[in-house]
C-alpha positions in Angstrom: -14.1 -0.1 1.5 -14.3 -2.1 -1.8 -11.4 -2.2 -4.1 -12.0 0.5 -6.8 -10.4 -1.8 -9.4 -13.4 -4.0 -9.2 -16.0 -1.2 -9.2 -18.5 -1.0 -12.1 -20.2 -3.6 -14.1 -20.3 -4.6 -17.8 -17.3 -5.6 -19.8 -14.9 -3.4 -17.8 -15.8 -5.1 -14.5 -15.7 -8.5 -16.1 -12.3 -7.9 -17.7 -10.8 -6.7 -14.4 -12.2 -9.8 -12.6 -10.8 -12.0 -15.4 -7.3 -10.5 -15.0 -7.5 -11.1 -11.2 -7.6 -14.8 -11.9 -4.5 -17.0 -12.5 -5.6 -18.1 -16.0 -2.8 -16.1 -17.5 -0.2 -17.9 -15.3 -1.3 -21.5 -15.8 -2.9 -21.6 -19.3 0.2 -23.0 -20.9 0.7 -25.8 -18.4 -3.0 -26.7 -18.6 -2.8 -26.8 -22.4 0.2 -29.0 -22.2 -1.3 -31.6 -19.9 -4.6 -31.5 -21.9 -2.5 -32.3 -25.0 -0.9 -35.2 -23.2 -4.4 -36.5 -22.2 -5.6 -36.1 -25.9 -2.6 -38.1 -27.1 -3.2 -40.9 -24.6 -6.9 -41.1 -25.5 -6.3 -41.0 -29.3 -3.5 -43.6 -29.3 -5.4 -45.9 -26.9 -8.6 -45.7 -29.0 -7.4 -45.6 -32.6 -4.5 -48.0 -32.3 -4.0 -51.5 -30.9 -1.6 -50.1 -28.3 -3.2 -49.2 -25.0 -1.3 -46.6 -22.9 -3.4 -47.2 -19.8 -1.5 -48.1 -16.6 -2.4 -49.2 -13.1 -4.0 -46.5 -11.0 -2.8 -47.8 -7.6 -0.6 -44.8 -6.9 -3.4 -42.3 -8.0 -5.2 -42.0 -4.6 -2.0 -42.0 -2.4 -0.1 -39.4 -4.4 -3.3 -37.3 -4.9 -3.9 -37.1 -1.2 -0.3 -36.2 -0.4 -0.1 -33.5 -3.1 -3.5 -32.1 -2.0 -2.2 -31.7 1.6 1.0 -30.1 0.5 -0.7 -27.7 -1.8 -3.2 -26.8 0.9 -0.3 -26.1 3.3 1.4 -24.0 0.6 -1.7 -21.9 0.1 -2.4 -21.5 3.8 1.2 -20.3 4.4 0.9 -17.7 1.7 -2.5 -16.5 3.0 -0.9 -16.1 6.5 1.7 -13.8 4.9 -1.1 -11.9 3.1 -3.0 -11.4 6.4 0.2 -10.4 8.3 0.9 -7.8 5.7 -2.6 -6.4 6.2 -2.2 -6.3 10.0 1.1 -4.5 9.7 -0.4 -1.8 7.5 -3.1 -1.4 10.2 -0.2 -0.9 12.7 1.2 1.8 10.4 -2.2 3.6 10.4 -2.6 3.3 14.2 1.0 4.5 14.9 0.5 7.4 12.4 -2.7 8.5 14.2 -1.2 8.3 17.6 2.0 10.2 16.7 0.0 12.9 14.9 -2.3 13.4 17.8 0.6 13.8 20.3 2.3 16.3 18.0 -0.9 18.3 17.2 -2.7 18.3 20.6 -0.3 17.4 23.4 2.7 19.4 22.3 1.8 22.9 23.5 1.3 25.9 21.3 3.1 28.2 23.8 6.8 28.2 23.6 9.6 30.7 24.6 12.6 31.0 22.4 15.6 30.4 24.7 17.9 32.6 22.6 15.7 35.7 22.6 13.4 34.9 25.5 10.6 35.9 23.2 7.2 34.1 22.8 7.3 32.0 19.7 4.4 32.9 17.4 1.5 30.4 17.0 1.9 30.4 13.3 5.5 29.2 13.5 4.6 26.4 15.9 1.6 25.3 13.7 3.8 25.3 10.6 6.4 23.2 12.5 3.7 20.7 13.7 2.0 20.4 10.3 5.4 19.8 8.6 6.1 16.9 11.0 2.6 15.4 10.3 3.3 15.7 6.6 6.4 13.6 7.2 4.2 11.0 9.0 2.1 10.8 5.8 5.3 10.6 3.7 6.4 7.6 5.8 3.4 5.5 4.8 3.9 6.5 1.1 7.6 5.7 1.3 6.8 2.3 2.7 4.4 1.7 -0.2 7.0 2.5 -2.8 9.7 0.5 -1.0 7.5 -2.7 -1.0 6.7 -2.2 -4.7 10.4 -2.2 -5.5 10.4 1.5 -6.4 13.4 3.2 -4.8 14.0 6.9 -4.2 11.8 9.9 -3.5 10.9 11.2 -6.9 7.3 10.3 -7.0 4.2 12.5 -7.4 2.8 11.5 -4.0 6.0 11.4 -2.0 8.3 14.2 -3.1 5.9 17.1 -2.2 5.7 15.8 1.4 9.4 15.5 2.0 11.0 18.0 -0.4 11.8 20.4 2.5 14.3 18.0 4.0 17.9 19.2 3.8 20.0 18.1 0.8 23.4 18.6 2.2 25.2 18.0 5.5 26.1 21.7 5.7 24.6 24.8 4.1 28.1 26.1 3.5 29.4 23.1 1.6 27.1 22.0 -1.2 29.0 19.4 -3.1 28.5 15.8 -4.2 30.4 14.5 -1.1 28.2 16.5 1.3 24.9 15.2 -0.1 22.7 13.5 2.5 22.1 9.7 2.0 18.4 10.2 1.3 19.0 12.4 -1.8 22.1 10.8 -3.1 20.5 7.3 -3.1 17.3 8.7 -4.6 19.2 10.3 -7.4 21.0 7.1 -8.2 17.7 5.2 -8.1 16.1 7.7 -10.4 18.9 7.4 -13.0 18.8 3.6 -12.8 15.1 3.8 -13.4 15.9 5.5 -16.7 18.6 2.9 -17.5 21.5 5.3 -16.8 24.2 3.2 -15.2 26.8 5.8 -14.5 27.7 6.1 -10.8 28.7 9.8 -11.0 26.5 12.8 -11.0 25.9 14.4 -14.4 26.6 18.1 -14.7 22.9 19.0 -15.4 21.7 16.9 -12.5 24.1 18.4 -10.0 23.3 21.9 -11.2 19.6 21.2 -10.6 20.4 19.9 -7.1 22.6 23.0 -6.3 19.9 25.3 -7.6 17.3 23.6 -5.4 19.6 23.8 -2.3 20.7 27.4 -2.7 17.7 29.3 -4.1 14.0 29.9 -4.1 12.0 27.0 -5.6 10.4 29.4 -8.0 13.8 29.7 -9.8 13.9 26.0 -10.3 10.3 26.1 -11.7 11.3 28.9 -14.1 14.3 27.0 -15.4 12.7 23.7 -16.0 9.0 24.6 -16.2 6.6 22.3 -14.4 9.0 19.5 -13.8 6.3 17.6 -11.8 4.3 16.8 -14.9 4.3 13.2 -16.0 5.8 12.2 -19.3 3.8 10.4 -21.9 5.3 7.1 -20.9 4.6 7.6 -17.2 1.0 6.8 -17.1 -0.1 7.2 -13.5 -3.1 6.6 -11.3 -5.1 9.5 -12.7 -5.1 8.0 -16.2 -6.2 4.5 -15.0 -8.9 5.0 -12.4 -12.0 7.0 -13.3 -15.2 7.4 -11.4 -18.7 6.7 -12.7 -19.0 10.3 -13.9 -15.9 10.1 -16.0 -14.0 12.5 -13.7 -10.4 11.8 -13.3 -9.4 10.4 -9.9 -6.4 12.5 -9.1 -5.6 12.3 -5.3 -2.2 13.9 -5.9 -4.1 17.2 -6.6 -4.5 17.5 -2.8 -0.7 17.6 -2.3 1.6 20.7 -2.3 2.9 21.8 -5.7 6.7 21.8 -5.4 9.1 21.9 -8.4 11.6 19.1 -8.5 15.1 18.8 -10.0 14.1 15.4 -11.4 10.9 14.5 -13.4 8.5 12.9 -10.9 7.3 9.4 -11.6 3.6 8.6 -11.1 2.3 7.7 -7.7 0.9 4.4 -9.1 2.4 2.7 -12.1 0.7 -0.7 -12.6 1.5 -2.8 -15.7 -0.5 -1.9 -18.7 -3.2 -4.4 -19.8 -3.2 -5.7 -23.3 -5.1 -8.1 -25.5 -2.8 -10.8 -24.3 -4.3 -10.5 -20.8 -7.7 -11.4 -22.2 -6.6 -14.0 -24.8 -3.4 -15.5 -23.3 -2.9 -18.1 -26.0 -2.1 -15.2 -28.4 1.2 -14.8 -26.5 2.5 -17.7 -28.7 2.3 -15.4 -31.7 3.9 -12.4 -29.9 7.4 -12.9 -31.4 5.9 -12.6 -34.9 4.4 -9.2 -34.0 7.4 -7.9 -32.1 9.2 -6.3 -35.1 6.0 -4.5 -36.0 5.3 -3.1 -32.5 9.0 -2.4 -31.6 8.8 1.0 -33.2 5.8 2.1 -31.1 7.4 1.0 -27.8 10.7 2.7 -28.1 9.6 5.6 -25.9 7.9 3.5 -23.3 9.0 3.7 -19.7 11.5 0.9 -19.1 9.8 0.1 -15.8 6.7 -1.1 -17.7 8.5 -3.6 -19.8 8.6 -7.4 -19.2 5.8 -7.6 -16.7 5.0 -11.1 -18.0 7.0 -13.9 -19.7 6.3 -15.4 -23.1 3.8 -17.8 -21.5 2.1 -15.2 -19.5 3.6 -15.8 -16.1 4.2 -12.7 -14.0 7.8 -11.4 -13.7 8.3 -10.3 -10.1 9.8 -6.8 -9.7 13.3 -6.5 -8.4 13.8 -5.6 -4.7 14.5 -1.9 -3.9 17.2 -1.0 -1.4 15.6 2.2 -0.2 16.4 4.1 3.0 13.5 6.7 2.7 11.3 5.3 5.6 14.3 5.1 7.9 15.4 8.7 7.0 11.8 10.0 7.8 11.8 8.3 11.2 15.2 9.9 12.0 13.7 13.4 11.4 10.7 12.5 13.5 13.0 11.3 16.3 15.0 14.5 16.0 11.8 16.5 16.5 10.9 14.4 19.4 14.3 15.0 20.9 13.9 18.8 20.5 10.5 18.7 22.3 12.1 16.8 25.2 15.0 19.2 25.5 12.5 22.1 25.5 10.4 20.5 28.2 7.3 20.6 25.9 6.1 17.0 26.6 4.6 15.4 29.6 6.0 11.9 30.4 2.9 10.1 29.2 2.9 12.0 25.9 6.6 11.4 25.5 6.1 7.7 26.0 3.3 7.6 23.4 5.4 9.4 20.9 8.5 7.3 21.2 6.3 4.1 21.1 4.6 5.3 18.0 8.0 6.0 16.2 9.3 2.6 17.4 6.2 0.9 16.1 6.6 2.5 12.7 10.2 1.3 12.5 9.3 -2.2 13.6 6.5 -2.4 11.1 8.5 -1.5 8.1 11.1 -4.0 9.1 8.5 -6.7 9.4 7.0 -5.7 6.0 10.5 -6.0 4.4 10.8 -9.4 6.0 7.6 -10.6 4.2 8.7 -8.9 1.0 12.3 -10.2 1.0 11.7 -13.8 2.3 10.2 -15.9 -0.4 9.5 -19.6 0.1 12.7 -21.6 -0.3 13.4 -22.4 -3.9 14.0 -26.1 -3.2 10.5 -26.4 -1.7 8.9 -24.6 -4.6 10.8 -26.6 -7.2 10.2 -30.0 -5.6 6.4 -29.3 -5.2 6.0 -28.1 -8.8 8.0 -31.0 -10.3 6.0 -33.4 -8.2 2.7 -31.9 -9.4 3.9 -31.9 -13.0 4.7 -35.6 -12.8 1.4 -36.4 -11.1 -0.5 -34.5 -13.9 1.6 -36.0 -16.6 0.8 -39.6 -15.6 -2.8 -38.9 -14.6 -4.4 -39.6 -18.1 -2.5 -42.9 -18.3 -4.1 -44.0 -15.0 -7.7 -42.9 -15.6 -8.1 -43.8 -19.3 -9.6 -47.2 -18.6 -12.3 -45.7 -16.5 -13.0 -42.4 -18.4 -12.1 -43.2 -22.0 -12.4 -39.9 -24.0 -13.6 -38.1 -20.8 -9.9 -38.4 -19.8 -9.3 -35.2 -21.8 -11.7 -32.8 -19.9 -11.0 -34.6 -16.6 -7.2 -34.0 -17.0 -7.8 -30.4 -18.0 -10.0 -29.7 -15.0 -7.5 -31.4 -12.6 -4.7 -29.4 -14.1 -6.6 -26.2 -13.8 -7.6 -26.9 -10.2 -4.2 -28.0 -8.8 -2.0 -25.6 -10.7 -4.4 -22.8 -9.9 -4.1 -23.3 -6.2 -0.4 -23.6 -6.5 -0.2 -20.3 -8.4 -2.5 -18.5 -6.0 -0.2 -19.4 -3.2 2.8 -18.0 -5.1 0.9 -14.8 -6.0 -0.4 -13.8 -2.5 2.8 -14.7 -0.6 4.0 -11.2 -1.6 0.9 -9.0 -1.5 2.5 -5.6 -2.1 2.7 -5.4 -5.9 0.2 -4.2 -8.5 -1.7 -7.5 -8.9 -5.4 -7.2 -8.6 -5.3 -9.7 -5.7 -2.7 -7.8 -3.8 -3.3 -5.4 -0.9 -4.5 -2.0 -2.0 -1.6 0.0 -0.6 -2.7 3.2 -2.3 -6.0 3.0 -0.5 -4.2 2.5 2.8 -2.0 5.6 2.2 -4.9 7.8 1.2 -6.8 6.7 4.4 -3.8 7.7 6.4 -3.7 11.0 4.6 -7.4 11.7 5.3 -7.1 10.8 8.9 -4.0 13.0 9.5 -5.8 16.0 7.8 -8.8 15.3 10.1 -6.5 15.5 13.1 -5.0 18.8 12.0 -8.4 20.2 11.4 -9.1 19.8 15.1 -8.8 23.3 16.7 -8.6 22.1 20.3 -11.4 24.4 21.5 -12.1 25.4 25.1 -14.5 23.0 26.8 -16.7 25.9 27.7 -17.4 26.4 24.0 -19.2 23.1 23.5 -19.8 21.3 26.8 -22.0 23.9 28.4 -24.0 24.9 25.2 -27.6 24.5 24.2 -26.6 21.7 21.8 -25.6 19.3 24.6 -28.1 17.1 26.5 -25.7 15.1 28.7 -28.4 13.5 30.9 -30.8 12.4 28.2 -33.2 10.5 28.1 -34.1 11.1 31.7 -33.5 14.8 31.6 -33.6 16.3 28.1 -32.6 19.8 29.1 -29.5 21.2 27.6 -26.4 21.8 29.7 -26.8 25.5 29.3 -30.4 25.3 30.8 -29.3 23.1 33.7 -26.5 25.5 34.6 -28.8 28.5 34.4 -31.5 26.8 36.6 -29.8 27.4 39.9 -33.0 26.6 41.8 -33.0 23.0 40.7 -31.9 20.1 43.0 -28.8 19.6 40.9 -27.3 22.8 42.5 -28.2 22.0 46.1 -25.4 21.3 48.6 -27.2 18.3 50.0 -29.4 17.2 47.0 -27.0 17.9 44.1 -25.0 14.7 43.7 -27.9 12.5 44.9 -30.3 14.0 42.4 -27.9 13.7 39.6 -27.3 10.0 40.4 -31.1 9.4 40.4 -31.3 11.0 37.0 -28.5 8.9 35.6 -30.1 5.7 37.1 -33.4 6.6 35.4 -31.5 7.1 32.1 -30.1 3.6 32.4 -33.5 2.1 33.0 -35.0 3.9 30.0 -32.2 2.9 27.7 -32.2 -0.7 28.9 -35.9 -1.0 28.3 -35.9 0.9 25.0 -33.1 -1.0 23.3 -34.2 -4.5 24.2 -36.4 -6.2 21.7 -39.7 -7.5 23.2 
């Protein structure tokens, strides 16, 4: 599937493609080295002093730097592809786990306390809740990798809001709060620049109200607390289809009131005129007093996405335990099925392997996220490249004269661009247009899980032996229902049945082999 950010043509499509380049990150350095080349050319041409020097080191150093930059870019691309493969592992493990829960765990169960048959409705609600947790796992990993801690997001909270808040229903205090919710509350308050480490009275009252009463009471007290604030511009305000209809995938999720305002499912940095004309960033300090008034109510998480020269400011790492907590609840459900004798050994093995794969995958994704290239390597490579580009115009002036200026600009753009591309894609989990489309991956998992739960596990008699099935085509184009009804046919004979069926299948093979081969 193509990236929706690059859909469409015209100016909008061009602007998105332009922002996907690294021009904003390297324009200042390219401008600096071009100015050096201009100074060398002008001084050498208009004054008796020639700044040209020998170019003996040009070829040797250029070859070495080219190899090192190529290695840097290749290493970053390996991390990019490994991240993509790990997300494929999440999708596979999610499908396998959901299939075991939905199909292999039986719908018949006897309550050991009452010896009564458990209703199908109760079991289906139980299974669907666990599959929602599987979907929530993928969403939680997405927010973890983007440095967004906690659970208060429009695409995550509705899936896991049913999880218990406190260790005991009888003791609902701050000390009894489960790690998932306590950490999420602290992350939420830090998001809004509240640094206090204690629970505020209003926040704690909201949590207690959520824990002790019907969710409708919380909704009546706070209104629709799931609505985004004006500063929290989410996915539905940034992505629109060709028809102008808002793309709002969160509309397919449950509507659950929350004790905290929900942050948008997707909160990329806002684009501005500086993204299209990066040289205007030099004038930004002059405009800051004028624009400060209009940015007072802006979400703090959207500030400082780029430096004064346009370089991206990487988001801080999030210490989130949400994916781990979700796998603990899935493991608890697996343990319950085992104790109840509800799983066959093969299904139990598939289920435990899927949960283990999910845990391994998120650990490996965190490894990619939290292990940047060593600073000494990055600093040494960048300083070496700067020195090479700085002395480049001095070495090529004798051969190029005033063409030294565009030649230096092109060399700077080329080498600095490859270096910056390597730095950008080594962590492919952010909101950059060149990063992996984590939202698309999560929505794909969501669609697949709902497709699994739409499967009704029908009796084979309902579809195998129907008039819509021609199992022996093309040799025998009768339906399965017709073949079963024709008891006089050789298929039903004690001595001719299997032999006649094999002849038909052999004829089908010959016809398919001849039909599908080009002459």
